N, C-alpha and C positions, 0 to 999 in steps of 0.2 A: 423502511429504508428510504433515504433521500434519493431523488433522481440523480443519476450519474451523468457527468459531462466528461466525455473522452475526446481529446484532440486527435487529429490524424497522427501526430507524432507519438502519442501514447499508444494508439492502436498498433502502430508499426512496431514499437518496442515490445508490446505484449505478444504480437505474432512472432517476432524474433526469439522471444524467450519461451515460447510454447505455452503461453498463458491465455486461456480463452476468457471471454467476458463472463461465461458461466463460472469459471474458476474465481474470477475477480469478485463476482457477486457472492459466491459461497464464502470466500475469505472475509468479506465485509459483513456478512450476516451475523457472525459471532467472532469475538476476539477481544483484543485490548490495544489501547494506545500504549506504546512503549517509549516513545520520545515525543516531546512537544517542541515546536519551533515557533514560539509566539512572535518573533521579530521578522519572520519571513514576509517578503513583499511580493505581490500586493495584498496577500491575505495570510494570516497565521495558518500554519499547517501542522501536520503531525505524521508520525510513523506508526502504522497499525500492523499488528501481527494477527493473522487469521489463517485458517486452513481451508483448503479445498480437498476434501477427503482427508488423506494423511499428509498431503503436501503442504508444507508451511509456505506462506506468502507474506511478504512485507509490501504494504501499500502506503504510499505517501499521498495524502490528500488534504484539501482545504475545503471548508464549508463556506459557500458564497452566501451573501445576504439575500440572494434570489431564491434560496432554498435548495440549491443544487450542491452536490458533492463533486468537486473538481478533482479528478484523478490526475496526479502529477507524474507518478511512475509506479510500477509494481515489479517485483522480482522475487525469485526464490533465494532466500538468504544462504550465503556460503557458510557451511559449518566450520570452516577454518577461521572465519571472522566473527562468529557469533557464539554465544554460550549454547549449551546443548538444548536449552528451551527456546533459543532464538530471540531472547529478550534483551540481552546485553552484548555490546560490542566487546571483542577481545582486542586488547592493545598488542600490536605486533612489535 
């Protein structure tokens, strides 16, 4: 796994959402990209679905040319807004 870069802002959001760095690493260890954002600036990013135990987590990240994975945000997907497997958005 690439080294992770976590800003103070991301760490604060993880804390507020009850997501530990161990949860984040577990979710990134296995999973899949469910959305690509190739035009994001300053780097293309993607939305990843992974699990920490049985808890689904969405992680938005970008891979930097320096070899780091920059974590943009992470959250537990809302079942009202996502398909039952958390891979597709539900249009409300």
